[in-house]
DRENLO-554977 format. One record per residue (C-alpha): x, y, z; residue in three letters. Coordinates in steps of 0.1 Angstrom, whole numbers, plus 5000, padded with zeros to 4 digits. Example, Ala and Ser with C-alpha at 12.3 -4.5 7.8 and 13.67 -1.06 7.14 Angstrom:
BEGIN
512349555078ALA/513749895071SER/
***
This chain:
BEGIN
568957967796MET/568358327787ALA/567658597812GLN/566258947814TYR/568259197836ILE/565959487845ILE/567059807864THR/564260057871PRO/565160407858GLN/562460657847ASN/558760597845PRO/557560417813ILE/556760667785SER/556160657748GLY/554160457723THR/553960077716VAL/552359917686SER/550559597697ILE/551259277677SER/548759027664GLY/547158797688SER/549058467695LYS/545858307708ASN/543958397676ALA/546858307652ALA/547257947663LEU/543757817655PRO/543758027623ILE/546957867612LEU/545357537618ALA/542457647596ALA/544857667567GLY/544757277567LEU/541057287556LEU/541657387520SER/543957267492ARG/544857617481GLY/547257867497GLU/545858077525SER/547658397534VAL/547658517571PHE/548858857580THR/549559047613ASN/550958717626VAL/553058767658PRO/556658647657SER/556658447688VAL/557958097695SER/554457937698ASP/553758057662VAL/557057927650HIS/556357587667SER/552857567650MET/554457637616CYS/556957357622HIS/554157127633LEU/552057207601LEU/555057137580SER/555756807597SER/552256697588MET/552856757551GLY/551557107548ALA/553357377529THR/553957647555CYS/556157937547THR/558458067574PRO/557058367593LEU/558358677574CYS/557159037580GLU/554358897601ASN/552958687572GLN/552558317568VAL/551058107540THR/549557757546VAL/548357497522SER/547757117523LEU/547356907492SER/544756637492SER/547256357485ASP/549256407517VAL/548556137543ARG/550856197573ARG/548656097602LYS/551056127632THR/552756437645ALA/556256437661PRO/556156427699LEU/558856687703GLU/556756947685LEU/553356867700VAL/554956857735GLY/555957227732LYS/552557367724LEU/549057327739ARG/547457457707ALA/549057167687SER/545856967694PHE/543957217672LEU/545257037641ILE/543156727651LEU/539856877640GLY/540956987604PRO/542956667597LEU/540156437610LEU/537656617588ALA/539856597557ARG/541656257561TRP/539356057585GLY/542255937606LYS/544756117629VAL/547056007657ARG/548556277679LEU/550656277711PRO/549056457741LEU/549756827739PRO/552157027760GLY/552257397770GLY/552457597802CYS/551757387834GLN/549057627848ILE/546657347858GLY/544657067843ALA/543457147808ARG/541956817798PRO/541156737761ILE/538056537770ASP/535656807758LEU/537356797724HIS/537156417722LEU/533556407734LYS/532656647706GLY/534456447679PHE/532856127693SER/529456287690ALA/530256367654MET/530956007646GLY/534655957653ALA/535955657671LYS/538455767698ILE/541355557712ARG/543755677739GLN/546855507753GLY/550555537759HIS/550455917756GLY/548655927722TYR/545155997710VAL/543855837677GLU/540655947660ALA/539055767631VAL/535955827610CYS/534455767576ASP/533156117575ARG/532156347604LEU/528456407609LYS/526956737621GLY/525156717655CYS/524356907687ASN/527256937711ILE/526957077747TYR/530257167763LEU/530357117800ASP/532657417802PHE/533057707777PRO/536457587766SER/538157807740VAL/540257527726GLY/537357277724ALA/535157537707THR/537857617682GLU/538657257674ASN/535057157669LEU/534357467647MET/537257367625LEU/536057007622ALA/532457097617ALA/533157317586CYS/533756997565LEU/531256767583ALA/528056647567ASP/525056847580GLY/524757117607THR/526657127640THR/525457327669VAL/527857397698ILE/526157507730GLU/527857667760ASN/530557767735ALA/533357997744ALA/532758367734ALA/536258517733GLU/537258757706PRO/539658487693GLU/536558277685ILE/535058557665ILE/538258607646ASP/538458237638LEU/534858247625SER/535658547603ARG/538558357588CYS/536558037582LEU/533758247567THR/536258397543ALA/537158047533MET/533457967524GLY/532257827558ALA/528757897569GLU/528857997606ILE/526558197628SER/526558287665GLY/530358317670ALA/530858537701GLY/527658407718SER/527158087737ASP/525657897707THR/527657857675VAL/525957697644ARG/528057557616ILE/526657427583VAL/529257177568GLY/530557217533LYS/532156967510LYS/535257187506GLU/536557527516LEU/538657777496SER/541857947506PRO/541658307519CYS/543658607530THR/543058707566HIS/544558957591SER/544858847627ILE/543359067654ILE/545559257678PRO/546559077710ASP/544359187739ARG/546659017765ILE/549659207752GLU/547559517753THR/546559447790GLY/550159367799THR/551559697786PHE/548759887803LEU/549559717836THR/553259777831LEU/552660147826ALA/550260167856ALA/552759997880ALA/555660227870SER/553460547871HIS/554060577833GLY/552560767805ASP/551960517776LEU/550060517743THR/549160187726LEU/548360167689THR/546959877667ASN/544459777695VAL/540759687697HIS/539659877729PRO/536459677731ALA/538459357735HIS/540059497767SER/536859617785LYS/537359397817PRO/540959517821VAL/540059887814LEU/537259867839ALA/539559747867LYS/542260007859LEU/539660287860GLU/538360147893GLU/541860167907MET/541960537897GLY/543760537864PHE/542660767835LEU/542560567802VAL/541760747770GLU/540260537741MET/540360597704GLY/539260377675GLU/542460177675ASP/544360347703MET/544560347741LEU/546460597764HIS/547060557801ILE/548060857821ALA/550360847852PRO/548660797886CYS/550860837916GLU/548560667941ARG/546060407930PHE/543860187951ARG/543559807954ALA/540559627938VAL/539159277939ASP/539459047908ILE/537758727898LYS/538758547866THR/535958417845LEU/535358307809PRO/534758597784HIS/533358857789PRO/534658827825GLY/538158927836PHE/540658707816PRO/542758447835THR/545658547812ASP/545758887829MET/545458767865GLN/549258737872ALA/549959077858GLN/547359237880PHE/548659057910MET/551959237904ALA/550159567901LEU/548059507933LEU/551359447951SER/552159817948VAL/548559957951ALA/547160127982ASP/545159888003GLY/544359518002THR/543259337970GLY/541658997965LEU/542258777934VAL/540058467928VAL/541158237901GLU/538258027888THR/539557897855VAL/542857717863PHE/543657567896GLU/547457617894ASN/547757967882ARG/549358127912PHE/552958017904MET/554058377902GLN/553358427939VAL/556558257953SER/558658477929GLU/556758797938LEU/557458717975LEU/561158717967ARG/560759077956MET/558959187988GLY/555359137979ALA/552959038007LYS/550558777994ILE/548658498011LYS/546958207993ILE/544058008004ASP/543057757976GLY/542157957946ARG/542058287964THR/545058527969ALA/545058817993VAL/547559087983ILE/548559348009ASP/549559647987GLY/551659957994SER/554759727992ARG/558159867982ARG/559359587959LEU/563059517957SER/565059367928GLY/565858997932ALA/566758697911ARG/563458527901VAL/562258267876ARG/559458287849ALA/557457967856THR/555058027827ASP/554158287801LEU/551958517821ARG/553858467854ALA/556958587835GLY/555058907824ALA/554058967860ALA/557758957870LEU/558659207843VAL/555959447857ILE/557159397893ALA/560759457882ALA/559959787865VAL/558159897896ALA/560859777920ALA/564059927935GLN/567259777924GLY/568259517898GLU/566059217890THR/567258907871VAL/564558697855ILE/565558347845ASP/563758117820ASP/562458397798ILE/561858147770GLU/558358137785HIS/557858507777LEU/559058457742GLU/556258217736ARG/553658497737GLY/555258847734TYR/556758957701ALA/559859177702ASP/559259217740PHE/562759337748GLU/562759597720LYS/559359727729LYS/560259767765LEU/563459947757GLN/561560177733SER/559460307762ILE/562360367785GLY/562660037804ALA/566259937812SER/566059577800VAL/568959367788ARG/568759007775LYS/571658767782THR/572058417768GLU/
***
């Protein structure tokens, strides 16, 4: 297993260009299955999750070019009829389930293994399946597989019990080729949903309301290929801002959408940091003493659960006591035991964590248990005294493109070993 060896030196300083959003790229790559022509996607991040999705699309008979210079092309001819995906690919990637909607809409029958991904809590697929069932599909589950069959999907009204990002995306993808109009209520409103809508609209879909709690899709008989650029990654943006904050660094980020980072920026400013915003730029200035704050994760536009672990690392070196309440996933405090090894003082009660700041963190050997927990450990390591060894960094490579090089470019002493 690969490791990061991190030795704190000088405060973080310099400029980082943020990569395209992993969470936006995955459903948009799946959207390439909806047309017979070749769609071109740019600003695609070179991360292992994207590579896994490309392999999955190819395994289903799509023509998917290898990721090169942040560009991928996807097309799927109408005569391909591969209806079962390989378990070894689906098991790597939660977003693998996003191919069900497009393939069901085009082929009328799909059989998929249950999806994998980070073990951060229960992420049931029941909302996806209830939606497909309402659209006329017959659903069968058993022995680790899901099979969906239909003559043709029918537009309908769907109310999601929870504003699930994945379910909203999957149902939007399927509804584009359904008969009639589909209305998704209590839909997720994340920026990635809006980006998917922009891509689908460029393919000829008729969608309104993306970014609100009600999305309306008028089905079409077919869609056309398109060229689409993926939005910048708001979680990578937040991670680098938090990294600079924890190390008293002076950092400029380019290729960003500041509006997508409002919850994170608001908390940093509440802690005492000065953040300058431009059209596609953010700059965070050094702050020697910053105060603890309370955080509660919520669906967008609330504070993102994907930034909770990173802020817990930052709160460990803040002045005062901070509170973190995790409302989205019930098992997303896995970074706590590793932060404790580094000297953090954190107490957990259910979905609430109390962080006693002003800690002097020390380097230690720790393990990245999932993608965002791994990012939290990198932040803690940069702020700590002494050498930190982070095991299982393949989790980090699922979501951060060229992470080691970007860290080194801003002064972090990071070395990867195999």
